[in-house]
N, C-alpha and C positions, 0 to 999 in steps of 0.2 A: 884338276891337277894341283897338288899341294905345293906351296912355295915355302921353302925352309925359312923358319924364323917368323912366320906370319900366322895370324889367327883369322881365318876367313869369317866374315860376318854373315852367317847363314841363319836359317830358321832356329836352330838350337841356341845359337848365341843371342839372337833377338829375344827369345823367351827368357833366357838366363839373365839378360841385361835390361829387361823391361823397366824395372823400378829405377835402376841407375840412369837409364836414358831419359825416363820421364822426369826425374829430378833435374838432370842437366838441361832438358828442354825448358824447365821452369825458369832458368836463368835468363831467358829472354826479357823478363821483367826486372827492372832495377830494384823494385821493392823486394823481390825474391832473392836477388843477389845480396842485398843488404841484410836480409833475415838470415841467410846462410852464414855470412861473415860474423854476425852477432852471436850465433850459437850453432856451429857446424853439426855438432852431435844431435841436437834436437831436430835440426832440419833433416838430417839423414833418417832419423827415426820416423819422421812424418811420412817419408816415402817408402819405409819398410825395407831399406837396404839390407842385404845379407852382411854377415860379419866380414866376408871376403871383400865385398864391394865397399863397405865402410873403411876397411883398412887400405884399400886402393885409393879411395878419396883422400884419406889422411896422408898417404905417401906422395900424392900428386905425380905419380909415375905413370905415364901414358900406357906403357906395355902392361902394367898390372891392371889398369882400368879396361883396356881392350880385352885382356884375358878374363876379366870379370863380367864380360858381356857388353862393354861400352862400345858405342858406335862413334867413329871419329868425328862425324858432324856434330853430334851432341856434346862430345867431350871438348870440342873447341869452345863451346859456351862456358864450360867449367874452367878451362885454361884461361879464358879471357878475364875472369874474376881476378886472377893473380898477375895480370899484365903479360901473360904468355901468348905468343902468336903461333901460327902453324910452323914457322921455322924452328921455334923452341921445341915444338912437339916432334918435328922431323929429326931434330938433333937427339932428343931422348930416344926415339925409335932406332936410330942408327948407332947410338953410343958415342956420338961425336959432340964436340962443343958446337955452340950455335955458329960461331965464326967459321969453323971448318965446314959445317953443313952448308952455310951460305956460299962459301967459296966453291964447294962441290957443285951447287946448283948453278952458279955463275959460269963455271967451266963447262958444264953440260950444255948450257944455253948458247955458248959460243963455239961449241964443237961442231965441226963439219958433219953433215948428215951422210 
């Protein structure tokens, strides 16, 4: 069942995003994070990103990255380079500010079941 506004991570997305996710996985290494920050364009070329994927990386917009085949778990490694956490990512995905997103999470955590 499709959920409006979402991009399911299925086999097709996995194939489409293989290079992007492989690159983001490489950010487990501090040396790789440093290399990326020194020359983002060269680093992206090393992994053979498509033009769409490279544009999504440049934009730092999670929804574009997911649409380009990015997996949220690997994208978190990319976001971490720029000091973004999963609340920043959630805020981007919902179109909210981080503060509003955090307030929504807190309200949901304290809501009766």
